[in-house]
N, C-alpha and C positions, 0 to 999 in steps of 0.2 A: 274847169280843169282841177283835178284832185291835187291838193297840196302834198309835197313830198315830206318825208319825216323831218329832214333838216329845216324846211321852211316852217313846219308847224312848231318846232321847238324853239324858234327864234323869239316867240312871244311867251308871255307868262302862261303857265299851264292852266287849262280849264278845270274847274273844280266840280267834282262829282259826289253827290250824296247818294248812298246805296240804301234802299229800303226793302227789306226782306225779313220774314220771321224765322228763317233758317240760318243759324250762325255759320254752318259750313258753306252755304251758298254765298253769304256775305264775304267770308274769308277768300273763297275761290275768285269771286269777282274783284276783290281788292288786289289779289296777286296778279290777275290778268291785266287790270287797268294800270297798275303801278309800273309795268314794263313799258308803258307808253310815256315818253318824256314830255309830251304836251298835255298829259292828263294827270290829275291829282285827286285821290280820294280824300275828301275833306271831312267825311263823317259817315256814320252808319246809324240806322234806326231799324227797329223790328216791328213798328206799328205806325199807323197814320198819325196818331197823337204825338209820338216821339219825333217823327219827321217834321211835323209842323212846328214843334217847339224848338227844333234844332236849326231851322232855316236861318234865323238871324245871326247865330253864332258861326254856322258853317259857311254861309255865303256861297252856296253852290251856283254854278252856271247851269247845271243839269241834274235832275233827280232821276235815278235809275230805280224803278220800282216794280214790284210784282203787283198783279191785279188783285190777288187774294191776300188779305192781311187782317189781323185780329182787330176787332173793335169798330171798324168802318170799312165799307166796301172801297175797292180801289177807285171806282168811278167817282164816288163822293169825295175821296181824298184829292183826286185831280181837280175837281171843281172847287174845293176849298182852297187848294194851293194856288190855283189861277186867280181866285178872288183876292187872296191875301198877298200873293207875290207874283203878279202877272209877268214879270220878266224872267222867271225861272222856267226853263223847258223841262218837259217830262217825257221820258222814254220808258215805255212799259215792256218788261220782259216776263213772259209767263209760259207755263206749260199748257194753258188752256187754248182751245181752238180759236185761231184768229178770225175765222169766218163769223164767230159769235161776238167776239170782243173788240176787234180792231176798230171797226166803225164807231162803236160806242166810245172808245178811248179818244178818238179824234174829235168826236162831237163834244166830249167833256172838256177838251182843251189840251189833250196830250199831243205830242209832236211825232210819236212813232210807236210801233208795236212790233216786237220780235219774239218768236217762239224760242224757248230755252234750248230746243234741240238743234238750233241753227249753228251753234258752235262759237268759239271765242273770236275768230277772225271776222265773222259776219257781225257779231255784236259790236266790235270795235268800229267797224265800218258804219254801223247804224249810229253809234255815239257821235262820231265825227260828222256824219251827215246832218244830224239834228243840231249839233252845235254850230253848224254853218247856216242855220236858219231854214233847213229843208225838212220835209216830212219823210219818215222812213216807214215803209211797209213792204212786204214781200211782193214780187212781181205778180204772183197769182192773186194776191189780195187786191193789188192795184187794178188788175183787170176786172175783178169782181165789183169793185167800187165804181169803175167806169160803166159797167153794165147797168148799175142802178140808175144812172143818169141818161141812158140812151133813150131816145124818144119812142122806140118800138118795144120797150120793155113792158111786159104784161102788168096790168094794174092789179091783178089778183095776188095778194100777199101769200107767202109760203106759210104753211102751218108748222112752223118751227119756232124755238125761242128767239131766233133772230128777228122775228116779226114784232116782238114786244118792245114797248118803250123802256127806257132805263129803269124807271120805278117799277113797272110791271115785271121786268126781268128780275129785279131785286126781290120782289115778293115771291116770284116763282122759285127762285133759289132757296128762300127761307122755307117755303112749303116743302121743297125737296129735302130739307134738313130736318123735317119732322115737327116744325113749329106750328102751333095753332094760330087761328086768326087773331086771337087776343095777344098771344106772345109776339106775333109779327108786328102788331100795332105798337106794343111797348118798345120793341127793338127800334122801330122807325119813327117813334113819337107821332103816330097817327091814330085816329080813332078806329074802333072796330068796324064802324060803318064804312069808312074810307077804304079799309083793307078789303071789305066785302065787295065794294065796287071794283077794286082792282082785280079781285078774283073773277068777277063776272067778265071783265074785259079780256082777261087772260083766256078764259074758257072760250070766248067768242073767237079770239084770234088763233087759238090752237085747235079750234073745231072740236072742243071737248064738251060733252053734254052734262056731265054730272060732277059733283064735288069729289067723290071717291076716285073717279077716273082721272081728274086733274091731279090729285095727290099721287096716284100711281105713276103718272107720266113724269111728274116733277121728281119723284124719288128715283125713278129709273134714270132720268137725265143726270141727277146729282151723283148717282152711283157710277155712271159712265165717266163723268168728269174726274172722279177719284182714280180711275184706271188709266187716265191719259199719262 
């Protein structure tokens, strides 16, 4: 049974740390959350490094974070956060397609994923649900994840970025940003040979035959994400 507003405010407010590289977004989220008597914004950060450094002082119950952040991918941030502070829940709010990111967020240790176009009321619902120990994803995404585990599901993977592992997906994103194999290796602290292996795996999974074709597909995908 969902707790009423008066029941929720009987206890100390839950502490929320907001992580987003856009100041206006952080301001808007703070204003929205501050109207909830059972919630308290205990801090803000614009990057993964700032967020990890702020955890001990802010003592959040939940981190509300975008999947895209400077310096480190959102997925790596979630993994680092769970390793260092396993008791802190993470709810991701992003403009990026949940069919690509939601399952990855949950695998990384996040407790929920909500699109930014869902609106304030739905976001507050997601926050409360995650704070109650539940997982939050949209109904359509929930149905899609259930489909993954149905016994009659085809064993043939789709030729989309969703078929890539987290690391392969990260390499694919960086290819789309125009980085060379050497630059990607430096960014991820991996050897050129290792990145080359990832590129081969990506080509196989996306059914791409040549390097230039892979680059074109990655660039088109990256450009499409910018238009979301």
